[in-house]
N, CA and C atoms as a LAMMPS dump frame, in Angstrom:
ITEM: TIMESTEP
0
ITEM: NUMBER OF ATOMS
570
ITEM: BOX BOUNDS ff ff ff
-5.0000000000000000e+02 5.0000000000000000e+02
-5.0000000000000000e+02 5.0000000000000000e+02
-5.0000000000000000e+02 5.0000000000000000e+02
ITEM: ATOMS id mol type element x y z
1 1 1 N 0.261 -9.14 -0.864
2 1 2 C -0.953 -8.932 -1.323
3 1 3 C -1.558 -7.557 -1.271
4 2 1 N -1.399 -7.089 -0.317
5 2 2 C -1.394 -5.373 -0.45
6 2 3 C -0.689 -4.924 -0.081
7 3 1 N -0.524 -3.431 -0.714
8 3 2 C 1.034 -2.486 -0.697
9 3 3 C 0.901 -1.557 0.287
10 4 1 N -0.022 0.255 -0.387
11 4 2 C -0.262 0.941 0.089
12 4 3 C -0.948 1.482 0.091
13 5 1 N 1.418 0.405 -0.854
14 5 2 C 1.659 0.31 -0.952
15 5 3 C 0.691 1.167 -0.7
16 6 1 N -0.908 1.193 1.022
17 6 2 C -0.82 1.638 0.979
18 6 3 C -1.085 1.346 1.249
19 7 1 N -2.184 2.284 0.692
20 7 2 C -2.599 2.554 0.933
21 7 3 C -1.729 1.807 1.146
22 8 1 N -1.374 0.9 -0.632
23 8 2 C -1.724 0.916 -0.844
24 8 3 C -0.735 0.392 -0.995
25 9 1 N -0.013 0.919 -0.873
26 9 2 C -0.408 0.066 -0.979
27 9 3 C 0.165 -0.102 -1.562
28 10 1 N 0.79 -0.549 -0.059
29 10 2 C 0.559 -1.094 -0.364
30 10 3 C 1.561 -1.858 -0.658
31 11 1 N 0.86 -1.346 -0.947
32 11 2 C 0.843 -1.015 -1.523
33 11 3 C 2.014 -2.431 -1.897
34 12 1 N 4.059 -2.929 -1.714
35 12 2 C 5.415 -2.77 -2.362
36 12 3 C 5.045 -2.162 -3.908
37 13 1 N 6.142 -1.365 -3.799
38 13 2 C 6.08 -0.663 -5.136
39 13 3 C 7.667 -0.381 -5.446
40 14 1 N 7.779 0.286 -6.699
41 14 2 C 9.029 0.297 -7.129
42 14 3 C 9.585 1.428 -6.526
43 15 1 N 9.275 2.684 -5.677
44 15 2 C 9.796 3.838 -5.318
45 15 3 C 9.873 3.923 -3.985
46 16 1 N 9.676 3.491 -3.056
47 16 2 C 9.294 3.525 -1.533
48 16 3 C 11.167 3.759 -1.308
49 17 1 N 10.94 4.589 0.024
50 17 2 C 12.49 5.078 0.362
51 17 3 C 12.536 4.771 1.748
52 18 1 N 13.702 4.621 2.391
53 18 2 C 13.618 4.122 3.325
54 18 3 C 13.313 5.377 4.527
55 19 1 N 12.473 4.624 5.268
56 19 2 C 11.668 6.01 6.491
57 19 3 C 12.266 5.528 7.75
58 20 1 N 12.434 4.316 8.133
59 20 2 C 13.038 3.775 9.17
60 20 3 C 12.621 2.278 9.339
61 21 1 N 13.763 1.577 10.234
62 21 2 C 13.808 0.161 10.319
63 21 3 C 12.819 -0.787 11.091
64 22 1 N 11.766 -1.355 11.022
65 22 2 C 11.019 -1.799 12.063
66 22 3 C 10.562 -3.561 11.421
67 23 1 N 10.497 -4.342 12.031
68 23 2 C 10.125 -5.517 11.89
69 23 3 C 8.505 -5.636 11.822
70 24 1 N 7.864 -6.741 10.675
71 24 2 C 7.03 -6.726 10.392
72 24 3 C 6.205 -8.079 11.167
73 25 1 N 4.94 -7.955 11.327
74 25 2 C 4.385 -8.77 12.547
75 25 3 C 4.819 -10.145 12.407
76 26 1 N 5.419 -10.953 10.634
77 26 2 C 5.729 -12.13 10.627
78 26 3 C 7.515 -12.302 10.73
79 27 1 N 8.213 -11.134 11.273
80 27 2 C 9.406 -11.006 11.515
81 27 3 C 9.864 -11.247 10.209
82 28 1 N 9.682 -10.958 8.981
83 28 2 C 10.509 -11.182 7.955
84 28 3 C 10.307 -9.916 6.463
85 29 1 N 11.202 -9.634 6
86 29 2 C 11.225 -8.216 5.288
87 29 3 C 12.266 -8.4 4.437
88 30 1 N 11.962 -7.544 3.076
89 30 2 C 13.179 -7.994 1.932
90 30 3 C 14.12 -7.163 2.455
91 31 1 N 15.165 -7.058 2.095
92 31 2 C 16.421 -6.081 2.169
93 31 3 C 15.945 -4.662 1.473
94 32 1 N 16.287 -3.787 1.672
95 32 2 C 16.233 -2.716 0.703
96 32 3 C 15.773 -1.382 1.877
97 33 1 N 14.518 -0.9 1.549
98 33 2 C 13.886 0.445 1.772
99 33 3 C 12.647 0.224 2.912
100 34 1 N 12.593 0.875 3.612
101 34 2 C 11.241 0.764 4.429
102 34 3 C 10.568 2.232 4.7
103 35 1 N 9.439 2.014 4.624
104 35 2 C 8.515 3.331 5.231
105 35 3 C 6.696 2.714 5.863
106 36 1 N 6.929 3.8 6.707
107 36 2 C 5.638 3.597 7.93
108 36 3 C 4.736 4.671 8.203
109 37 1 N 3.73 4.861 8.106
110 37 2 C 3.256 5.774 8.106
111 37 3 C 1.865 5.94 9.119
112 38 1 N 1.09 6.972 9.751
113 38 2 C -0.086 6.601 9.913
114 38 3 C -0.827 7.827 9.548
115 39 1 N -2.473 7.068 9.478
116 39 2 C -3.322 8.081 9.391
117 39 3 C -4.425 8.069 9.758
118 40 1 N -5.147 9.214 10.241
119 40 2 C -6.53 8.828 10.712
120 40 3 C -7.418 9.37 10
121 41 1 N -8.728 8.155 9.957
122 41 2 C -9.627 8.417 9.238
123 41 3 C -11.326 8.43 9.719
124 42 1 N -12.074 9.007 9.451
125 42 2 C -13.425 9.091 10.223
126 42 3 C -14.23 8.099 10.132
127 43 1 N -14.09 6.762 10.626
128 43 2 C -15.073 5.711 10.144
129 43 3 C -14.372 4.95 11.11
130 44 1 N -15.069 3.848 11.439
131 44 2 C -14.511 2.391 12.426
132 44 3 C -13.606 1.761 11.88
133 45 1 N -12.39 1.274 12.998
134 45 2 C -11.577 0.497 12.728
135 45 3 C -11.881 -0.678 11.426
136 46 1 N -13.206 -1.103 11.696
137 46 2 C -13.645 -2.514 10.682
138 46 3 C -13.737 -1.735 9.31
139 47 1 N -14.248 -0.752 9.459
140 47 2 C -14.771 -0.222 8.101
141 47 3 C -13.114 -0.039 7.173
142 48 1 N -12.683 0.95 7.937
143 48 2 C -11.295 1.21 7.003
144 48 3 C -10.227 -0.095 6.654
145 49 1 N -10.498 -1.084 7.506
146 49 2 C -9.942 -2.208 7.255
147 49 3 C -10.648 -2.88 5.843
148 50 1 N -11.557 -3.152 5.813
149 50 2 C -12.763 -3.706 4.77
150 50 3 C -12.509 -2.729 3.523
151 51 1 N -12.463 -1.701 3.595
152 51 2 C -12.037 -0.945 2.596
153 51 3 C -10.762 -1.557 1.827
154 52 1 N -9.784 -1.277 2.856
155 52 2 C -8.394 -1.642 2.413
156 52 3 C -8.116 -3.166 1.865
157 53 1 N -9.012 -3.971 2.292
158 53 2 C -8.729 -5.263 2.007
159 53 3 C -9.023 -5.58 0.707
160 54 1 N -10.286 -4.488 0.109
161 54 2 C -10.515 -4.642 -1.288
162 54 3 C -9.357 -4.58 -2.113
163 55 1 N -8.548 -5.374 -2.404
164 55 2 C -7.467 -5.343 -2.77
165 55 3 C -7.476 -4.897 -4.276
166 56 1 N -8.463 -4.906 -5.533
167 56 2 C -8.378 -4.638 -6.605
168 56 3 C -8.892 -2.919 -6.619
169 57 1 N -9.316 -2.911 -5.455
170 57 2 C -9.268 -1.227 -5.313
171 57 3 C -8.464 0.011 -5.298
172 58 1 N -7.477 -0.915 -4.881
173 58 2 C -5.924 -0.433 -4.258
174 58 3 C -5.245 0.789 -5.382
175 59 1 N -5.559 0.232 -6.867
176 59 2 C -5.057 1.271 -7.403
177 59 3 C -5.659 2.346 -7.928
178 60 1 N -7.04 2.694 -7.639
179 60 2 C -7.452 3.884 -7.022
180 60 3 C -6.994 4.962 -6.019
181 61 1 N -6.184 4.128 -5.094
182 61 2 C -5.106 4.782 -4.195
183 61 3 C -4.271 4.854 -4.197
184 62 1 N -3.278 3.776 -4.822
185 62 2 C -2.012 4.123 -4.666
186 62 3 C -1.338 4.524 -6.689
187 63 1 N -1.273 5.362 -6.862
188 63 2 C -0.855 6.271 -7.98
189 63 3 C -0.062 5.506 -9.014
190 64 1 N 1.412 4.402 -8.119
191 64 2 C 2.066 3.536 -9.002
192 64 3 C 1.405 2.53 -9.661
193 65 1 N 0.316 2.126 -8.815
194 65 2 C -0.401 0.812 -9.216
195 65 3 C -1.039 0.867 -10.315
196 66 1 N -1.034 -0.188 -11.569
197 66 2 C -1.969 -0.254 -12.648
198 66 3 C -2.674 -1.373 -12.297
199 67 1 N -2.822 -2.216 -11.42
200 67 2 C -3.76 -3.206 -11.51
201 67 3 C -3.443 -4.102 -9.889
202 68 1 N -4.538 -4.556 -9.849
203 68 2 C -4.248 -5.95 -8.411
204 68 3 C -5.38 -6.847 -9.113
205 69 1 N -5.543 -7.887 -9.505
206 69 2 C -6.16 -8.933 -9.667
207 69 3 C -5.979 -10.101 -8.448
208 70 1 N -7.198 -10.312 -8.179
209 70 2 C -7.475 -11.265 -7.204
210 70 3 C -7.472 -12.767 -7.419
211 71 1 N -6.371 -14.013 -7.245
212 71 2 C -6.224 -15.332 -7.884
213 71 3 C -7.168 -15.901 -7.106
214 72 1 N -6.822 -15.899 -5.514
215 72 2 C -8.258 -16.458 -4.472
216 72 3 C -7.885 -15.47 -3.26
217 73 1 N -8.286 -16.241 -2.508
218 73 2 C -8.706 -15.243 -1.035
219 73 3 C -7.769 -15.078 -0.463
220 74 1 N -5.962 -15.693 -0.586
221 74 2 C -4.76 -15.341 -0.337
222 74 3 C -3.962 -14.792 -1.122
223 75 1 N -3.779 -14.922 -2.543
224 75 2 C -3.298 -14.735 -3.465
225 75 3 C -3.604 -13.472 -4.362
226 76 1 N -2.668 -13.049 -5.033
227 76 2 C -3.649 -11.801 -5.929
228 76 3 C -2.027 -11.333 -6.756
229 77 1 N -2.187 -10.744 -7.938
230 77 2 C -1.368 -10.468 -9.021
231 77 3 C -1.717 -9.05 -9.427
232 78 1 N -0.23 -8.275 -9.14
233 78 2 C 0.119 -6.923 -8.924
234 78 3 C 0.846 -6.616 -10.29
235 79 1 N 0.521 -5.404 -10.865
236 79 2 C 0.947 -4.578 -11.761
237 79 3 C 1.602 -3.296 -11.388
238 80 1 N 2.663 -2.734 -11.758
239 80 2 C 2.74 -1.135 -10.804
240 80 3 C 3.981 -0.87 -12.131
241 81 1 N 4.213 0.763 -12.019
242 81 2 C 4.881 1.231 -13.058
243 81 3 C 5.914 1.878 -12.055
244 82 1 N 7.228 1.999 -12.552
245 82 2 C 8.362 2.119 -11.579
246 82 3 C 8.865 3.359 -12.469
247 83 1 N 10.091 3.923 -11.743
248 83 2 C 10.789 4.677 -12.625
249 83 3 C 11.134 4.667 -13.887
250 84 1 N 11.075 5.902 -14.728
251 84 2 C 11.105 5.163 -15.947
252 84 3 C 10.287 4.681 -16.771
253 85 1 N 8.855 4.76 -16.328
254 85 2 C 7.905 3.649 -17.157
255 85 3 C 8.33 2.583 -16.726
256 86 1 N 9.242 2.073 -15.787
257 86 2 C 9.382 0.408 -16.084
258 86 3 C 8.038 0.013 -15.429
259 87 1 N 7.942 -1.066 -16.451
260 87 2 C 6.641 -2.49 -15.736
261 87 3 C 7.236 -3.476 -15.067
262 88 1 N 6.245 -3.458 -13.947
263 88 2 C 6.781 -4.389 -12.921
264 88 3 C 5.644 -5.08 -12.34
265 89 1 N 5.71 -6.552 -12.151
266 89 2 C 4.586 -7.406 -12.121
267 89 3 C 5.12 -8.484 -10.782
268 90 1 N 4.146 -8.712 -9.84
269 90 2 C 4.512 -10.137 -9.091
270 90 3 C 3.18 -10.634 -8.548
271 91 1 N 3.596 -11.624 -8.044
272 91 2 C 2.409 -11.761 -7.042
273 91 3 C 2.805 -11.86 -5.645
274 92 1 N 1.454 -11.782 -5.039
275 92 2 C 1.743 -11.442 -3.033
276 92 3 C 1.002 -12.431 -2.837
277 93 1 N 1.323 -12.578 -1.284
278 93 2 C 0.138 -13.359 -0.664
279 93 3 C -0.158 -12.785 0.475
280 94 1 N -1.134 -12.928 1.358
281 94 2 C -1.569 -12.273 2.675
282 94 3 C -1.083 -13.525 3.864
283 95 1 N -0.346 -13.021 4.359
284 95 2 C 0.384 -13.885 5.349
285 95 3 C -0.227 -13.992 6.845
286 96 1 N -1.066 -12.659 7.161
287 96 2 C -2.067 -12.643 8.582
288 96 3 C -2.982 -11.831 8.006
289 97 1 N -4.25 -12.299 8.363
290 97 2 C -5.521 -11.388 8.278
291 97 3 C -6.418 -11.588 9.51
292 98 1 N -5.861 -10.419 10.097
293 98 2 C -7.299 -10.379 11.518
294 98 3 C -8.298 -9.233 11.422
295 99 1 N -9.644 -9.771 10.592
296 99 2 C -10.775 -8.653 9.847
297 99 3 C -10.736 -7.744 11.079
298 100 1 N -10.705 -6.574 10.631
299 100 2 C -10.92 -5.214 11.079
300 100 3 C -10.168 -4.939 12.093
301 101 1 N -8.716 -5.29 11.986
302 101 2 C -7.445 -5.193 12.562
303 101 3 C -6.127 -5.124 11.886
304 102 1 N -5.79 -6.53 11.577
305 102 2 C -4.547 -6.404 10.585
306 102 3 C -4.447 -6.866 9.486
307 103 1 N -3.966 -6.588 8.412
308 103 2 C -3.541 -7.433 7.439
309 103 3 C -2.315 -7.296 7.117
310 104 1 N -1.545 -8.732 6.91
311 104 2 C 0.045 -8.347 6.357
312 104 3 C 0.21 -9.363 5.034
313 105 1 N 1.324 -8.919 4.005
314 105 2 C 1.545 -9.641 2.895
315 105 3 C 3.235 -9.71 2.795
316 106 1 N 3.445 -10.223 1.482
317 106 2 C 4.578 -10.605 1.07
318 106 3 C 4.707 -10.943 -0.451
319 107 1 N 5.245 -10.566 -1.026
320 107 2 C 5.278 -11.282 -2.315
321 107 3 C 6.204 -12.31 -2.602
322 108 1 N 5.603 -13.165 -3.262
323 108 2 C 6.086 -14.517 -3.425
324 108 3 C 7.261 -14.437 -4.621
325 109 1 N 8.284 -15.445 -4.566
326 109 2 C 9.407 -15.457 -5.023
327 109 3 C 8.81 -15.815 -6.515
328 110 1 N 9.996 -15.118 -7.81
329 110 2 C 9.689 -15.119 -9.305
330 110 3 C 9.196 -13.5 -9.568
331 111 1 N 8.832 -12.902 -8.778
332 111 2 C 8.43 -11.426 -9.239
333 111 3 C 9.296 -10.465 -9.542
334 112 1 N 9.028 -9.506 -9.967
335 112 2 C 9.682 -8.381 -10.143
336 112 3 C 10.62 -7.577 -8.806
337 113 1 N 9.091 -7.904 -7.772
338 113 2 C 9.313 -6.919 -6.49
339 113 3 C 9.431 -7.48 -5.856
340 114 1 N 10.379 -7.435 -4.692
341 114 2 C 10.486 -7.766 -3.27
342 114 3 C 9.706 -7.068 -2.264
343 115 1 N 8.45 -7.362 -1.657
344 115 2 C 7.951 -6.628 -1.053
345 115 3 C 7.008 -7.269 0.214
346 116 1 N 7.187 -6.595 1.266
347 116 2 C 5.97 -7.15 2.579
348 116 3 C 6.072 -5.749 3.251
349 117 1 N 4.572 -5.977 4.08
350 117 2 C 4.081 -5.009 4.683
351 117 3 C 3.213 -5.606 5.71
352 118 1 N 2.412 -4.382 6.361
353 118 2 C 1.459 -4.835 6.925
354 118 3 C 0.827 -3.283 7.269
355 119 1 N -0.653 -3.344 7.659
356 119 2 C -1.851 -2.23 7.61
357 119 3 C -2.594 -3.109 9.003
358 120 1 N -1.936 -1.756 9.997
359 120 2 C -3.068 -2.213 11.376
360 120 3 C -4.001 -1.05 11.626
361 121 1 N -5.463 -1.298 11.807
362 121 2 C -6.233 -0.69 12.111
363 121 3 C -6.942 -0.671 13.639
364 122 1 N -6.891 0.628 14.13
365 122 2 C -7.268 0.404 15.561
366 122 3 C -8.187 1.977 15.587
367 123 1 N -8.964 2.054 16.979
368 123 2 C -9.476 3.299 17.471
369 123 3 C -8.642 4.059 17.429
370 124 1 N -8.98 5.342 17.136
371 124 2 C -8.02 6.624 17.421
372 124 3 C -8.769 7.112 18.648
373 125 1 N -7.646 7.618 19.188
374 125 2 C -7.842 8.673 20.708
375 125 3 C -9.525 9.092 20.549
376 126 1 N -10.074 9.519 21.58
377 126 2 C -11.102 9.988 21.446
378 126 3 C -12.035 9.831 20.602
379 127 1 N -12.191 8.841 20.166
380 127 2 C -13.289 8.189 19.747
381 127 3 C -13.407 9.068 18.132
382 128 1 N -12.453 9.302 17.469
383 128 2 C -11.973 10.222 16.175
384 128 3 C -12.628 9.416 15.042
385 129 1 N -12.643 8.27 15.067
386 129 2 C -12.488 7.507 14.221
387 129 3 C -11.422 6.175 14.276
388 130 1 N -10.911 6.022 13.146
389 130 2 C -9.679 4.974 13.094
390 130 3 C -8.164 5.333 12.828
391 131 1 N -7.616 4.663 13.487
392 131 2 C -5.986 4.883 12.956
393 131 3 C -5.521 4.256 12.176
394 132 1 N -5.08 4.328 10.963
395 132 2 C -4.428 3.034 10.109
396 132 3 C -3.032 3.3 9.993
397 133 1 N -2.232 2.794 10.579
398 133 2 C -0.765 2.129 10.266
399 133 3 C -0.353 1.433 9.15
400 134 1 N 0.279 1.888 8.483
401 134 2 C 1.149 0.754 7.473
402 134 3 C 2.672 1.011 7.198
403 135 1 N 3.02 -0.06 7.187
404 135 2 C 4.353 -0.114 7.068
405 135 3 C 4.998 -1.112 5.82
406 136 1 N 5.83 -0.78 5.256
407 136 2 C 6.059 -1.22 3.768
408 136 3 C 7.639 -1.842 3.739
409 137 1 N 7.99 -2.628 3.53
410 137 2 C 9.168 -2.997 2.839
411 137 3 C 9.129 -3.424 1.529
412 138 1 N 10.404 -2.902 0.915
413 138 2 C 10.669 -3.166 -0.334
414 138 3 C 12.081 -2.956 -1.254
415 139 1 N 12.637 -4.268 -1.722
416 139 2 C 13.887 -4.297 -2.064
417 139 3 C 13.871 -3.768 -3.839
418 140 1 N 14.374 -2.272 -4.265
419 140 2 C 13.874 -2.215 -5.223
420 140 3 C 14.394 -2.723 -6.291
421 141 1 N 14.117 -2.654 -7.498
422 141 2 C 14.85 -3.433 -8.801
423 141 3 C 16.286 -2.585 -8.959
424 142 1 N 16.989 -3.706 -9.434
425 142 2 C 18.499 -3.321 -9.309
426 142 3 C 19.384 -2.838 -8.267
427 143 1 N 18.595 -3.911 -7.174
428 143 2 C 18.973 -3.072 -5.485
429 143 3 C 18.614 -1.553 -4.909
430 144 1 N 20.302 -1.58 -4.017
431 144 2 C 20.164 -0.042 -4.19
432 144 3 C 20.421 0.764 -4.997
433 145 1 N 21.085 0.871 -5.755
434 145 2 C 21.257 2.01 -7.145
435 145 3 C 19.848 2.192 -7.657
436 146 1 N 18.473 0.826 -8.181
437 146 2 C 17.509 1.349 -8.32
438 146 3 C 16.808 1.947 -6.994
439 147 1 N 16.828 2.479 -5.764
440 147 2 C 16.43 3.159 -4.843
441 147 3 C 16.908 4.573 -5.32
442 148 1 N 18.096 4.284 -5.163
443 148 2 C 18.921 5.763 -5.412
444 148 3 C 18.467 6.577 -6.781
445 149 1 N 18.499 5.709 -7.785
446 149 2 C 17.887 6.576 -9.093
447 149 3 C 16.135 6.877 -8.88
448 150 1 N 15.614 5.857 -7.959
449 150 2 C 13.994 6.707 -7.631
450 150 3 C 13.87 7.77 -7.095
451 151 1 N 14.61 7.574 -6.143
452 151 2 C 14.84 9.092 -5.435
453 151 3 C 15.307 10.134 -6.106
454 152 1 N 15.772 10.29 -6.979
455 152 2 C 16.332 11.07 -7.744
456 152 3 C 15.285 11.426 -8.754
457 153 1 N 14.656 10.552 -9.195
458 153 2 C 13.356 11.032 -10.098
459 153 3 C 12.237 11.597 -9.353
460 154 1 N 12.407 11.974 -8.045
461 154 2 C 11.503 12.652 -7.421
462 154 3 C 10.287 11.341 -6.809
463 155 1 N 11.05 10.1 -6.889
464 155 2 C 9.22 9.398 -6.299
465 155 3 C 9.844 8.697 -5.124
466 156 1 N 9.906 9.836 -4.182
467 156 2 C 10.49 9.467 -2.707
468 156 3 C 9.46 8.295 -2.101
469 157 1 N 9.774 7.508 -1.847
470 157 2 C 8.931 6.573 -1.026
471 157 3 C 8.222 6.816 0.278
472 158 1 N 8.628 7.544 0.794
473 158 2 C 8.024 8.094 2.326
474 158 3 C 7.093 9.301 1.58
475 159 1 N 7.467 9.719 0.566
476 159 2 C 6.745 10.945 0.514
477 159 3 C 5.52 10.221 -0.339
478 160 1 N 5.338 8.871 -1.331
479 160 2 C 4.671 8.24 -2.106
480 160 3 C 3.751 7.474 -1.402
481 161 1 N 3.87 7.076 -0.013
482 161 2 C 3.533 6.373 1.326
483 161 3 C 2.182 7.681 1.792
484 162 1 N 2.947 8.351 2.265
485 162 2 C 2.089 9.478 2.618
486 162 3 C 0.895 10.502 1.664
487 163 1 N 1.572 10.658 0.35
488 163 2 C 0.207 10.54 -0.609
489 163 3 C -0.953 9.611 -0.835
490 164 1 N -0.223 8.642 -0.818
491 164 2 C -1.258 7.328 -1.17
492 164 3 C -2.206 6.927 -0.05
493 165 1 N -1.715 7.372 1.243
494 165 2 C -2.697 7.218 2.901
495 165 3 C -3.381 8.421 2.663
496 166 1 N -3.184 9.688 2.055
497 166 2 C -3.915 10.981 2.062
498 166 3 C -5.066 10.334 0.962
499 167 1 N -4.592 10.15 -0.259
500 167 2 C -5.998 9.247 -1.022
501 167 3 C -6.725 8.347 -0.385
502 168 1 N -6.562 7.051 0.172
503 168 2 C -7.238 6.142 1.354
504 168 3 C -8.492 7.365 2.087
505 169 1 N -7.554 8.013 2.356
506 169 2 C -8.509 8.898 3.678
507 169 3 C -9.638 9.268 2.756
508 170 1 N -9 10.316 1.513
509 170 2 C -10.119 11.063 0.8
510 170 3 C -11.221 10.199 0.231
511 171 1 N -10.667 8.914 0.163
512 171 2 C -11.94 7.729 -0.398
513 171 3 C -12.714 7.536 0.176
514 172 1 N -11.849 6.671 1.314
515 172 2 C -12.877 6.249 2.484
516 172 3 C -14.209 7.353 2.706
517 173 1 N -13.298 8.309 3.377
518 173 2 C -14.264 9.547 3.901
519 173 3 C -15.461 10.016 2.834
520 174 1 N -15.189 10.248 1.752
521 174 2 C -15.88 10.847 0.426
522 174 3 C -16.52 9.695 -0.479
523 175 1 N -16.182 9.004 -0.187
524 175 2 C -16.651 7.782 -1.552
525 175 3 C -16.149 8.182 -2.952
526 176 1 N -15.218 9.178 -2.952
527 176 2 C -15.256 9.489 -4.463
528 176 3 C -13.604 9.137 -4.669
529 177 1 N -13.532 8.704 -5.89
530 177 2 C -12.204 9.061 -6.518
531 177 3 C -11.542 9.842 -6.944
532 178 1 N -10.607 10.68 -7.062
533 178 2 C -10.38 11.696 -7.522
534 178 3 C -9.486 11.106 -8.62
535 179 1 N -9.825 12.373 -9.793
536 179 2 C -9.543 11.706 -11.501
537 179 3 C -8.648 12.921 -11.945
538 180 1 N -8.1 12.83 -12.973
539 180 2 C -7.451 13.838 -13.573
540 180 3 C -8.575 14.728 -14.623
541 181 1 N -9.652 14.09 -14.604
542 181 2 C -10.779 14.68 -15.083
543 181 3 C -11.576 15.735 -14.536
544 182 1 N -12.257 16.161 -14.905
545 182 2 C -13.294 17.328 -14.657
546 182 3 C -13.953 17.016 -13.328
547 183 1 N -14.681 16 -13.33
548 183 2 C -15.34 15.462 -12.373
549 183 3 C -14.939 14.179 -11.598
550 184 1 N -15.507 14.083 -10.159
551 184 2 C -14.815 12.52 -9.384
552 184 3 C -15.416 11.43 -9.762
553 185 1 N -15.164 10.457 -9.625
554 185 2 C -15.875 9.285 -9.914
555 185 3 C -16.174 8.771 -8.67
556 186 1 N -17.677 8.09 -8.383
557 186 2 C -18.377 7.697 -7.116
558 186 3 C -17.671 6.516 -6.988
559 187 1 N -17.083 6.417 -5.67
560 187 2 C -16.609 4.759 -5.311
561 187 3 C -17.654 3.999 -4.754
562 188 1 N -17.404 2.746 -4.512
563 188 2 C -18.054 1.859 -3.945
564 188 3 C -18.541 2.62 -2.596
565 189 1 N -20.287 1.648 -2.251
566 189 2 C -20.62 2.432 -0.845
567 189 3 C -20.293 1.556 0.014
568 190 1 N -20.449 1.749 1.189
569 190 2 C -19.916 1.478 2.314
570 190 3 C -19.829 0.058 2.723
């Protein structure tokens, strides 16, 4: 459901490389690569959670995503671009949802991507806002060879997750979406 990704996010995407092994809250993860990163944002954890939980917003955070379309409260359809401009599509479901604290997801069988992950939202030390910790597991198309090719193309998973979290922080704190044009697009309100 959520990949960067994901923040985004999130995302599960086509080029996340191994950062380290750890289990997800549901104990399931696809074989392949994992990445885990944390960012501090200057807002309450509940607000960071709500921003992330708006799945259709994730393509503005996660550069590899073209679209996320909500099917129902737990399921969504994802479209991403992978190495060599490969189009990847899958459906995902939310498997754990604790408003203001945690969201966990996994891809459903039959898609181009096998992914799972979670995002935890907790108070930052010294009342500095929220810490957002994201863990993504991803089995790349073409197995480990696909992951190696993605890394060679400069789409390192750890770097991608770090950049996606940077965009999440920027959007959440400024409510602006960076674009390739001359001026930012004003994001959704708080």
